[in-house]
Every structure is written in C-alpha cells, then in structure tokens.
Kinemage of the C-alpha trace (Angstrom):
@kinemage 1
@onewidth
@group {chain A} dominant
@subgroup {mainchain}
@vectorlist {calphas} color= white
{ca unk a 1} P 172.923 103.321 252.518
{ca unk a 2} L 174.246 102.382 255.961
{ca unk a 3} L 171.921 102.676 258.948
{ca unk a 4} L 174.666 104.701 260.660
{ca unk a 5} L 174.531 107.577 258.161
{ca unk a 6} L 171.687 109.517 256.527
{ca unk a 7} L 173.494 109.664 253.165
{ca unk a 8} L 175.124 107.301 250.720
{ca unk a 9} L 178.534 105.817 251.458
{ca unk a 10} L 179.476 106.563 247.845
{ca unk a 11} L 179.391 110.273 246.968
{ca unk a 12} L 180.305 111.693 243.574
{ca unk a 13} L 184.014 112.346 243.009
{ca unk a 14} L 187.490 111.014 242.327
{ca unk a 15} L 188.756 108.159 244.517
{ca unk a 16} L 192.129 106.416 244.563
{ca unk a 17} L 192.123 102.703 243.719
{ca unk a 18} L 195.851 101.907 243.368
{ca unk a 19} L 199.354 103.315 243.194
{ca unk a 20} L 200.692 103.532 239.649
{ca unk a 21} L 203.580 101.189 240.384
{ca unk a 22} L 201.158 98.476 241.528
{ca unk a 23} L 199.857 98.134 237.957
{ca unk a 24} L 202.570 97.007 235.572
{ca unk a 25} L 202.258 97.154 231.754
{ca unk a 26} L 199.576 94.649 230.676
{ca unk a 27} L 198.724 94.215 234.357
{ca unk a 28} L 195.265 93.305 235.667
{ca unk a 29} L 193.914 93.986 239.181
{ca unk a 30} L 190.555 93.034 240.694
{ca unk a 31} L 189.013 95.852 242.743
{ca unk a 32} L 186.178 96.037 245.268
{ca unk a 33} L 185.035 99.607 245.827
{ca unk a 34} L 181.689 101.441 246.041
{ca unk a 35} L 180.065 98.104 246.890
{ca unk a 36} L 180.932 96.856 243.385
{ca unk a 37} L 183.355 94.470 241.728
{ca unk a 38} L 185.602 96.269 239.240
{ca unk a 39} L 188.633 95.401 237.137
{ca unk a 40} L 191.643 97.672 236.613
{ca unk a 41} L 194.019 96.975 233.720
{ca unk a 42} L 196.821 98.738 231.866
{ca unk a 43} L 196.975 98.481 228.089
{ca unk a 44} L 200.168 98.145 226.101
{ca unk a 45} L 199.838 101.879 225.452
{ca unk a 46} L 200.434 102.438 229.181
{ca unk a 47} L 196.940 103.783 229.867
{ca unk a 48} L 195.052 102.519 232.947
{ca unk a 49} L 191.380 101.645 232.495
{ca unk a 50} L 188.572 100.478 234.815
{ca unk a 51} L 185.451 98.504 233.889
{ca unk a 52} L 182.749 96.611 235.729
{ca unk a 53} L 184.294 93.253 236.501
{ca unk a 54} L 181.768 90.611 235.461
{ca unk a 55} L 181.553 89.536 231.845
{ca unk a 56} L 177.978 89.969 230.516
{ca unk a 57} L 178.263 86.587 228.803
{ca unk a 58} L 178.234 84.156 231.742
{ca unk a 59} L 179.480 86.304 234.601
{ca unk a 60} L 183.184 85.503 234.902
{ca unk a 61} L 185.291 88.061 236.812
{ca unk a 62} L 187.750 89.642 234.381
{ca unk a 63} L 190.117 90.516 237.230
{ca unk a 64} L 190.737 86.862 238.083
{ca unk a 65} L 192.521 85.232 235.184
{ca unk a 66} L 191.756 87.887 232.567
{ca unk a 67} L 194.658 89.042 230.405
{ca unk a 68} L 195.506 92.123 228.358
{ca unk a 69} L 195.928 91.849 224.586
{ca unk a 70} L 197.023 95.156 223.065
{ca unk a 71} L 194.732 97.604 224.881
{ca unk a 72} L 191.846 95.197 225.516
{ca unk a 73} L 191.052 92.872 228.404
{ca unk a 74} L 190.132 89.275 227.631
{ca unk a 75} L 187.692 87.218 229.672
{ca unk a 76} L 189.340 84.088 231.134
{ca unk a 77} L 186.182 81.994 230.609
{ca unk a 78} L 185.407 82.238 226.874
{ca unk a 79} L 187.858 84.772 225.494
{ca unk a 80} L 185.467 87.675 224.938
{ca unk a 81} L 187.520 90.870 224.505
{ca unk a 82} L 186.537 94.315 225.830
{ca unk a 83} L 188.150 97.643 225.038
{ca unk a 84} L 188.584 100.593 227.387
{ca unk a 85} L 185.137 101.941 226.563
{ca unk a 86} L 183.553 98.710 227.807
{ca unk a 87} L 182.516 97.539 224.341
{ca unk a 88} L 183.005 93.917 223.358
{ca unk a 89} L 185.328 94.006 220.344
{ca unk a 90} L 185.795 90.321 219.718
{ca unk a 91} L 184.470 86.822 220.390
{ca unk a 92} L 186.876 84.134 219.151
{ca unk a 93} L 184.168 81.663 218.104
{ca unk a 94} L 181.397 84.029 216.901
{ca unk a 95} L 181.082 86.210 213.814
{ca unk a 96} L 178.454 88.512 215.330
{ca unk a 97} L 178.810 90.397 218.639
{ca unk a 98} L 175.549 90.847 220.592
{ca unk a 99} L 174.654 94.570 220.780
{ca unk a 100} L 174.257 94.323 224.574
{ca unk a 101} L 177.806 93.013 225.051
{ca unk a 102} L 178.937 96.037 227.056
{ca unk a 103} L 180.516 96.753 230.443
{ca unk a 104} L 180.288 100.015 232.336
{ca unk a 105} L 183.376 102.145 231.857
{ca unk a 106} L 184.627 104.196 234.818
{ca unk a 107} L 186.577 107.435 234.143
{ca unk a 108} L 190.213 107.151 235.251
{ca unk a 109} L 192.822 109.781 236.109
{ca unk a 110} L 196.446 108.857 236.787
{ca unk a 111} L 198.391 111.586 238.552
{ca unk a 112} L 200.986 111.923 241.308
{ca unk a 113} L 201.864 108.223 241.024
{ca unk a 114} L 198.261 107.255 241.844
{ca unk a 115} L 195.287 105.903 239.908
{ca unk a 116} L 191.895 107.475 240.588
{ca unk a 117} L 188.402 106.421 239.501
{ca unk a 118} L 185.492 108.833 239.195
{ca unk a 119} L 182.477 107.484 241.054
{ca unk a 120} L 178.930 108.560 240.208
{ca unk a 121} L 175.527 106.843 240.361
{ca unk a 122} L 175.611 106.218 236.603
{ca unk a 123} L 177.491 107.164 233.451
{ca unk a 124} L 175.405 110.309 232.885
{ca unk a 125} L 177.475 112.084 235.569
{ca unk a 126} L 180.626 113.246 233.776
{ca unk a 127} L 183.543 114.508 235.914
{ca unk a 128} L 183.333 118.252 236.498
{ca unk a 129} L 186.837 118.754 237.889
{ca unk a 130} L 190.252 117.144 237.580
{ca unk a 131} L 192.532 115.471 240.096
{ca unk a 132} L 195.232 118.080 240.886
{ca unk a 133} L 198.867 117.574 239.920
{ca unk a 134} L 201.020 118.051 243.030
{ca unk a 135} L 204.284 119.965 242.669
{ca unk a 136} L 206.032 117.773 245.265
{ca unk a 137} L 205.568 114.598 243.186
{ca unk a 138} L 208.853 113.585 241.554
{ca unk a 139} L 210.544 116.758 242.821
{ca unk a 140} L 214.155 116.025 243.776
{ca unk a 141} L 213.769 118.440 246.682
{ca unk a 142} L 211.290 116.038 248.336
{ca unk a 143} L 211.694 112.464 249.544
{ca unk a 144} L 210.125 109.494 247.797
{ca unk a 145} L 206.722 108.357 248.983
{ca unk a 146} L 206.210 106.443 252.205
{ca unk a 147} L 202.849 104.681 252.462
{ca unk a 148} L 200.449 103.483 255.119
{ca unk a 149} L 196.975 101.972 254.801
{ca unk a 150} L 193.957 101.264 257.027
{ca unk a 151} L 190.518 99.687 256.625
{ca unk a 152} L 188.183 101.822 258.733
{ca unk a 153} L 184.559 101.224 259.716
{ca unk a 154} L 183.162 104.657 258.924
{ca unk a 155} L 182.073 106.902 256.053
{ca unk a 156} L 184.302 109.193 253.976
{ca unk a 157} L 182.172 112.130 255.132
{ca unk a 158} L 183.205 111.592 258.768
{ca unk a 159} L 186.905 111.479 257.886
{ca unk a 160} L 186.904 114.653 255.823
{ca unk a 161} L 184.690 116.543 258.302
{ca unk a 162} L 187.172 115.635 261.034
{ca unk a 163} L 189.814 117.847 259.425
{ca unk a 164} L 187.579 120.895 259.950
{ca unk a 165} L 186.647 120.056 263.546
{ca unk a 166} L 189.393 122.242 264.987
{ca unk a 167} L 188.463 121.764 268.652
{ca unk a 168} L 189.234 118.029 268.594
{ca unk a 169} L 192.916 118.767 267.925
{ca unk a 170} L 193.271 119.863 271.548
{ca unk a 171} L 191.499 116.925 273.147
{ca unk a 172} L 192.447 114.059 270.847
{ca unk a 173} L 195.846 115.098 269.477
{ca unk a 174} L 197.388 117.300 272.171
{ca unk a 175} L 197.305 120.748 270.572
{ca unk a 176} L 197.844 123.306 273.326
{ca unk a 177} L 195.394 125.847 271.861
{ca unk a 178} L 192.665 126.028 269.266
{ca unk a 179} L 194.101 126.461 265.764
{ca unk a 180} L 193.611 129.855 264.148
{ca unk a 181} L 191.960 129.092 260.803
{ca unk a 182} L 191.025 130.750 257.510
{ca unk a 183} L 188.512 129.032 255.215
{ca unk a 184} L 188.198 129.272 251.419
{ca unk a 185} L 185.659 127.427 249.238
{ca unk a 186} L 185.863 127.193 245.454
{ca unk a 187} L 183.621 124.602 243.802
{ca unk a 188} L 184.905 121.124 244.692
{ca unk a 189} L 187.876 122.614 246.597
{ca unk a 190} L 187.610 123.398 250.326
{ca unk a 191} L 190.713 124.949 251.892
{ca unk a 192} L 191.607 125.588 255.513
{ca unk a 193} L 194.805 127.384 256.490
{ca unk a 194} L 195.650 127.041 260.181
{ca unk a 195} L 198.333 127.942 262.681
{ca unk a 196} L 198.635 125.660 265.677
{ca unk a 197} L 200.982 124.422 268.397
{ca unk a 198} L 201.549 120.956 269.860
{ca unk a 199} L 203.233 119.916 273.082
{ca unk a 200} L 205.887 117.319 272.174
{ca unk a 201} L 208.731 115.587 274.087
{ca unk a 202} L 211.047 118.123 272.468
{ca unk a 203} L 208.941 121.055 273.644
{ca unk a 204} L 206.203 123.182 272.116
{ca unk a 205} L 206.223 122.973 268.325
{ca unk a 206} L 204.395 125.645 266.321
{ca unk a 207} L 203.557 125.478 262.648
{ca unk a 208} L 201.169 126.124 259.818
{ca unk a 209} L 198.864 123.487 258.316
{ca unk a 210} L 197.258 124.008 254.912
{ca unk a 211} L 194.524 121.504 254.083
{ca unk a 212} L 193.182 121.304 250.520
{ca unk a 213} L 190.164 119.017 250.126
{ca unk a 214} L 189.099 117.860 246.653
{ca unk a 215} L 185.684 116.282 247.120
{ca unk a 216} L 185.603 113.360 249.529
{ca unk a 217} L 188.280 111.189 247.951
{ca unk a 218} L 191.419 113.276 248.316
{ca unk a 219} L 192.872 115.852 250.630
{ca unk a 220} L 196.384 117.144 251.102
{ca unk a 221} L 197.828 118.458 254.357
{ca unk a 222} L 200.975 120.578 254.112
{ca unk a 223} L 202.924 121.234 257.307
{ca unk a 224} L 205.404 124.074 257.697
{ca unk a 225} L 207.349 124.442 260.920
{ca unk a 226} L 210.674 122.886 261.879
{ca unk a 227} L 210.154 120.770 258.746
{ca unk a 228} L 208.082 120.904 255.596
{ca unk a 229} L 205.938 117.830 255.076
{ca unk a 230} L 203.061 116.700 252.902
{ca unk a 231} L 200.389 114.080 253.569
{ca unk a 232} L 198.274 112.938 250.628
{ca unk a 233} L 195.169 111.367 252.148
{ca unk a 234} L 193.166 109.115 249.836
{ca unk a 235} L 189.771 107.891 251.056
{ca unk a 236} L 187.844 105.325 249.010
{ca unk a 237} L 184.531 103.705 250.031
{ca unk a 238} L 184.734 99.910 249.986
{ca unk a 239} L 181.048 99.354 250.756
{ca unk a 240} L 178.371 100.752 253.081
{ca unk a 241} L 180.450 99.976 256.172
{ca unk a 242} L 184.164 100.400 255.398
{ca unk a 243} L 186.576 102.929 253.881
{ca unk a 244} L 190.030 102.219 252.429
{ca unk a 245} L 192.306 104.927 253.866
{ca unk a 246} L 195.740 105.518 252.381
{ca unk a 247} L 198.201 108.092 253.685
{ca unk a 248} L 201.152 108.945 251.440
{ca unk a 249} L 204.000 110.914 252.987
{ca unk a 250} L 206.864 113.040 251.699
{ca unk a 251} L 209.078 115.659 253.361
{ca unk a 252} L 211.330 118.354 251.998
{ca unk a 253} L 214.952 117.252 252.140
{ca unk a 254} L 217.470 118.904 254.439
{ca unk a 255} L 221.208 118.935 253.621
{ca unk a 256} L 221.996 115.960 255.874
{ca unk a 257} L 220.631 112.686 254.430
{ca unk a 258} L 220.442 110.928 257.807
{ca unk a 259} L 218.551 113.877 259.281
{ca unk a 260} L 216.118 113.802 256.354
{ca unk a 261} L 215.434 110.098 256.937
{ca unk a 262} L 214.908 110.656 260.665
{ca unk a 263} L 212.566 113.606 260.108
{ca unk a 264} L 210.580 111.690 257.493
{ca unk a 265} L 210.126 108.715 259.822
{ca unk a 266} L 209.044 110.895 262.759
{ca unk a 267} L 206.631 112.838 260.560
{ca unk a 268} L 204.999 109.632 259.354
{ca unk a 269} L 204.825 108.027 262.795
{ca unk a 270} L 203.250 111.107 264.359
{ca unk a 271} L 200.636 111.426 261.595
{ca unk a 272} L 199.783 107.714 261.794
{ca unk a 273} L 199.436 107.941 265.567
{ca unk a 274} L 197.040 110.879 265.201
{ca unk a 275} L 194.987 109.055 262.582
{ca unk a 276} L 194.692 105.982 264.783
{ca unk a 277} L 193.511 108.195 267.638
{ca unk a 278} L 190.768 109.430 265.301
{ca unk a 279} L 189.868 105.931 264.118
{ca unk a 280} L 189.081 104.921 267.686
{ca unk a 281} L 186.424 107.676 267.724
{ca unk a 282} L 185.094 107.271 264.174
{ca unk a 283} L 184.373 103.559 264.441
{ca unk a 284} L 182.089 104.030 267.442
{ca unk a 285} L 180.561 107.492 267.071
{ca unk a 286} L 177.079 108.367 265.882
{ca unk a 287} L 176.602 110.852 263.055
{ca unk a 288} L 174.330 113.754 264.072
{ca unk a 289} L 172.552 115.521 261.224
{ca unk a 290} L 171.898 118.498 263.531
{ca unk a 291} L 174.855 118.687 265.932
{ca unk a 292} L 174.828 121.141 268.836
{ca unk a 293} L 177.734 123.343 267.735
{ca unk a 294} L 179.315 126.174 269.692
{ca unk a 295} L 181.933 128.885 269.317
{ca unk a 296} L 185.372 127.414 268.620
{ca unk a 297} L 184.185 124.228 266.914
{ca unk a 298} L 185.505 125.315 263.514
{ca unk a 299} L 183.846 125.514 260.081
{ca unk a 300} L 181.773 122.322 260.406
{ca unk a 301} L 178.570 124.025 259.244
{ca unk a 302} L 180.289 125.543 256.208
{ca unk a 303} L 181.821 122.175 255.403
{ca unk a 304} L 178.431 120.454 255.421
{ca unk a 305} L 176.922 123.045 253.085
{ca unk a 306} L 179.875 122.559 250.720
{ca unk a 307} L 179.545 118.756 250.961
{ca unk a 308} L 175.977 118.675 249.606
{ca unk a 309} L 177.219 119.119 246.024
{ca unk a 310} L 178.639 115.571 246.061
{ca unk a 311} L 175.351 113.872 246.976
{ca unk a 312} L 172.581 113.343 244.437
{ca unk a 313} L 169.340 114.445 246.100
{ca unk a 314} L 167.935 110.908 245.792
{ca unk a 315} L 170.697 109.582 248.073
{ca unk a 316} L 170.006 111.938 251.005
{ca unk a 317} L 167.493 111.323 253.752
{ca unk a 318} L 165.440 114.323 254.837
{ca unk a 319} L 167.577 116.939 256.640
{ca unk a 320} L 170.613 114.674 256.346
{ca unk a 321} L 173.245 117.427 256.380
C-alpha cells in the first residue's frame, strides 16, 4: 500500500494487459502488473493464458526465453512444462512430478481486441462480472483503433474518480459551464450521462458524454455532438506507485474518407491533451479521505460508496473512503 493512498493500489477487477494483436499464436510476453511478475502466452488453440512468471523449480522467468508447446509453456531453464491451469504437466528428465509444482493461474478475458486479467488478492476470489463486448469493435461503421499510452504516478482510484468530478471540467479542460449529469449504478457498473459545452477555436461545441465504468480497470466514454467518438480507457496498476494508462480511440465514419481521418486525429489529440492536463494534477495531488465537497462537485460521494466493493476490507485503512 502506497503512503499516498489509504487503500491498496490493486483493487479487485478486470485489467488490460495487452492488445490481442501484440500476442501472436504461440507467443510469450513477460508482464509486470499488480507489483508482480507474470507471463502471458497464447496456446496453439489461440487461447491467451496468464500465470505467475517464476518457475517453482529454481525460479527462472517463463516470460524470458520460455516457449509454447501445444497449449503449454515450457521453462527455458530445465524444460518444465505448465498448462493453462498452472499445473506442471511434464519434466523431461523426471518420471514423477512434485505435487507442489504449481503456478498461480490468473483468469483471462479477451474481448474488443484486448486481453484482460482478473486481479484479486488470491484465487478464492472468482470473477463476478464479465468484460463487456463493445458494439463498435470491428464495426465497419467505425474507424480502426488508434492507441496512446502513458505511465502515470498515481492510483487507479484517482483516475476513475476524476471522471465524476464534474467541476474540474471547467477549470482544467475549458468547459464553459458545469455538465448536467445523470448517474446510474448497477453492481460493478457506474454510469454518468452528461451534456456539456466547450469553447474551441471553432466556437462553442456542445455534446453529450456517456461514461460507463466497469470496476477500476475499464471505462468507456462515448461522445455525441458534431461527431460520434469512443474512448476505451484501460487502467492497470503496475505497482504501488504507477499505473499503465491506455486510451484506445475510434470514431464513426462520415461519407468523406479524408474528413473521417481528420476528425479522428482531432478527437484523439484533444482527448490526449485533456488527459495530460489531468496527469499534471494527479501526480502531485494528495488524496483526501474526507474531502470538503460542495454543491456542483458532482457524484464523488456516490462514486466512493460504489468503489468500496472492489476493496477487500483488509486492504483499507480506517475511514479510507
């Protein structure tokens, strides 16, 4: 637990660890998330799997030099083979496999061209919801993904809470009035539907923003105004200090291809600029467990009540949120 925050950096939920096209058939990738070393590999059946990275034999990292045989990953040091459940299924030079030859298996979901891992304190916490399938993915009416990535010194809680701090849109991002918002909560899903207006070089632009938040690892922001655009925001804790932030962009095509490309580029640049404005605040702010809120701040209190479901009680300091 970081000294900056009164809760764990690693809440329960689904978190993106790679794009699907980054992991080829029989591919192996070392990962460092949740303060742990992990290995991601794709079997010959096309299924992505994640295990703890270090072989229980003598500690070699399976993500550095390990290879995939059928649907198993092989240790580069002594050839021990592990299946997707984490069980050792073969030792080339031994007839008997030690009963403790096991690696932790991490639940994986591959949707929307992305690979997600379910994080929990231990394997007794089974996933209680699924990563949503997004209608825009692979739709011919929408552009292919554009991608940006940042390494941010903060906590996933701060980033997600920021989306519900409506007042900051005026003072950080140039909104000309407080967004009008409607809030809906349903289990792991927190939704905010807003109407807002921004002062741009082309004049005042009004539009609707629908934010769907699925735990702390994923939220989508759909914009409807002069254009229709979607941001898929993926937030994955690296360790107690840093978060891997990925923004994935797509816009609805317009009849003119050049105009579509221009709109898509402007949409991405504006969103990235706004995120970087936020980063400058997040990396230096102090988290207040009992902030002094006032009228117009937005549903921050509701958000914090909703957020408690993703923190095991043992990981929260007294009166943390």
